[in-house]
C-alpha positions as CSV (number, residue, x, y, z in Angstrom):
1,M,-81.0,79.1,62.0
2,T,-78.1,79.9,60.1
3,E,-77.4,79.7,56.6
4,P,-75.2,76.9,55.2
5,G,-71.7,78.3,55.3
6,K,-72.5,81.0,57.1
7,Q,-71.4,81.9,60.7
8,P,-74.0,82.8,63.3
9,S,-73.8,86.3,64.4
10,P,-72.4,87.2,68.1
11,A,-75.9,88.6,68.6
12,S,-77.5,84.9,68.5
13,G,-75.4,84.1,71.8
14,R,-73.3,81.7,70.2
15,T,-69.3,82.0,69.8
16,P,-68.5,81.7,66.2
17,Y,-66.3,78.6,65.4
18,V,-62.8,79.6,64.4
19,P,-60.6,76.7,63.7
20,R,-57.0,76.6,65.1
21,K,-53.9,75.8,63.5
22,I,-52.7,71.8,64.8
23,S,-49.6,72.4,66.9
24,G,-49.6,69.3,69.1
25,P,-47.5,66.3,68.1
26,V,-48.7,63.0,66.8
27,L,-48.7,60.5,69.4
28,M,-48.4,56.4,68.0
29,G,-48.7,53.8,70.5
30,V,-46.0,51.4,69.3
31,V,-46.2,47.2,70.3
32,P,-43.0,44.8,69.4
33,G,-43.3,43.4,66.1
34,Q,-45.5,46.0,64.7
35,P,-45.7,46.7,61.1
36,L,-43.9,49.7,59.9
37,A,-46.7,50.5,58.3
38,V,-48.4,52.3,61.2
39,A,-44.8,54.4,62.0
40,H,-45.3,55.2,58.3
41,R,-48.7,56.5,58.3
42,A,-48.2,58.6,61.8
43,A,-44.5,60.2,60.3
44,E,-46.9,61.0,57.1
45,L,-49.3,62.9,59.4
46,A,-46.8,64.6,61.6
47,Y,-44.9,65.9,58.3
48,S,-47.7,66.9,56.8
49,L,-49.0,69.0,59.7
50,G,-45.4,70.1,60.2
51,V,-45.7,68.8,63.9
52,K,-43.7,66.6,66.2
53,L,-43.9,62.6,66.1
54,V,-44.0,61.0,69.6
55,C,-43.6,57.2,69.4
56,A,-44.6,55.4,72.8
57,Y,-44.3,51.6,73.7
58,V,-46.5,50.7,76.8
59,D,-44.7,47.9,79.1
60,V,-47.8,46.0,80.2
61,T,-45.6,44.2,82.6
62,T,-45.1,47.5,85.0
63,Y,-47.4,50.1,87.0
64,L,-46.9,53.4,88.0
65,A,-46.8,54.0,91.8
66,E,-46.7,57.6,93.7
67,E,-43.9,57.2,95.9
68,P,-44.2,59.0,99.6
69,D,-42.1,62.1,98.2
70,G,-44.4,62.5,95.4
71,R,-42.3,61.0,92.7
72,V,-44.2,58.7,90.3
73,E,-42.2,54.8,89.4
74,A,-42.8,52.1,87.5
75,R,-42.9,49.2,89.5
76,P,-43.1,45.4,88.0
77,I,-46.7,43.8,88.6
78,D,-45.0,40.7,89.5
79,P,-41.3,41.5,91.1
80,D,-40.7,37.7,90.8
81,G,-41.6,37.3,87.3
82,I,-39.6,40.3,86.0
83,D,-39.0,40.4,82.2
84,D,-35.4,41.4,82.2
85,D,-35.5,42.1,78.9
86,I,-37.9,45.1,79.3
87,E,-34.8,47.4,78.2
88,G,-33.8,45.2,75.2
89,I,-37.4,44.9,74.1
90,S,-37.6,49.0,74.3
91,A,-34.1,49.4,72.5
92,T,-34.9,46.9,70.0
93,I,-37.9,49.2,68.9
94,A,-36.2,52.3,69.2
95,A,-33.7,50.8,66.7
96,E,-36.5,49.7,64.1
97,L,-38.0,53.6,64.6
98,R,-34.6,54.8,64.0
99,A,-34.0,53.3,60.8
100,A,-37.2,53.8,59.3
101,L,-37.7,57.2,60.5
102,D,-34.1,59.0,60.7
103,G,-33.4,61.0,57.7
104,T,-37.4,61.4,56.4
105,G,-37.3,64.9,57.8
106,V,-39.5,64.1,60.6
107,D,-38.8,65.2,63.8
108,W,-39.4,62.4,66.2
109,S,-38.9,60.8,69.8
110,F,-39.3,57.5,71.6
111,V,-40.6,57.2,75.1
112,T,-41.5,53.8,77.5
113,L,-44.5,54.4,79.4
114,A,-45.9,51.8,82.0
115,G,-49.0,50.3,82.9
116,D,-52.6,49.8,80.6
117,P,-51.9,51.0,77.2
118,A,-55.0,53.1,76.7
119,R,-54.6,54.8,80.1
120,A,-50.7,55.2,79.7
121,L,-51.3,56.9,75.9
122,G,-54.3,58.9,76.9
123,R,-51.9,60.4,79.8
124,L,-49.1,61.3,77.5
125,A,-51.6,62.6,74.9
126,E,-52.8,65.0,77.5
127,S,-49.4,66.2,79.0
128,A,-47.8,66.7,75.4
129,D,-51.5,68.1,74.2
130,A,-51.3,65.7,71.5
131,S,-53.3,66.5,68.1
132,V,-54.1,62.7,67.3
133,I,-52.8,59.5,68.5
134,V,-52.1,56.8,65.9
135,V,-52.3,52.8,66.7
136,G,-52.2,49.7,64.3
137,T,-54.8,47.3,64.6
138,R,-54.2,43.7,65.8
139,E,-52.6,41.0,63.8
140,R,-55.6,38.6,62.5
141,G,-56.2,35.3,64.0
142,L,-57.7,33.3,66.7
143,G,-55.5,34.7,69.3
144,A,-55.8,38.2,68.6
145,R,-59.4,37.8,68.4
146,L,-59.8,36.2,71.7
147,E,-57.4,38.7,73.5
148,E,-59.5,41.7,72.2
149,L,-62.5,40.0,73.4
150,L,-61.5,39.4,76.8
151,V,-59.6,42.8,77.4
152,G,-60.8,44.6,74.4
153,S,-59.1,47.2,72.0
154,V,-56.6,50.0,73.0
155,A,-58.4,51.8,70.1
156,V,-61.8,51.6,71.3
157,H,-60.4,52.2,75.1
158,L,-58.7,54.9,73.8
159,T,-62.1,56.9,71.9
160,H,-64.3,56.4,75.3
161,R,-61.5,57.6,77.7
162,Q,-59.9,60.6,76.3
163,H,-61.2,63.5,73.7
164,R,-58.3,63.4,71.2
165,P,-59.0,61.8,68.3
166,V,-57.7,58.6,67.2
167,L,-56.7,57.3,64.0
168,V,-56.3,53.4,63.6
169,V,-54.1,52.1,60.9
170,P,-55.4,48.7,59.4
171,L,-53.0,45.9,59.6
172,A,-53.5,42.9,57.0
173,P,-56.7,43.5,56.2
174,H,-59.4,40.6,55.9
175,R,-59.4,39.5,52.2
176,P,-62.2,37.6,51.0
177,Q,-61.4,34.2,49.4
178,P,-62.4,33.6,46.1
179,K,-65.4,31.4,45.2
180,A,-64.6,28.3,44.0
181,G,-64.9,27.8,40.0
182,H,-64.3,31.4,39.9
């Protein structure tokens, strides 16, 4: 057994832990209408670590399909129900991020992904060698609770499907109501 604060010796057969400098980007999942608090926390983390911030919006109305020539292409889940405004949604999110992040000294970029949010963010985190994934909680309310029960939380799915740390930024935390007569 090793004394606290002391590295095991190479003779013990274990390789001593050597921390490495974090160099991969901070990956932030973005959803339409998300409060800027998530972007602010992700930007602060990226700035503090001296790494890039990659902001990713996942279009859940599309999926990835591999073409015969090996290319991977995003296709609509329902070709008849195509949301013609998906490019508009991405452009709006990018404009909001630009207004919030330009001039902050944070090197950042924006990408649109396709498919299941947890899987898409996990794939991007792997390919970019992200240091951490940042997501926000859902807004409070019955609809959000029901959706989370039915499809689950992106943050929970991320923690179970990949090995990077996930930072969850709380949004609109529950505040206990004052008791009557106090």
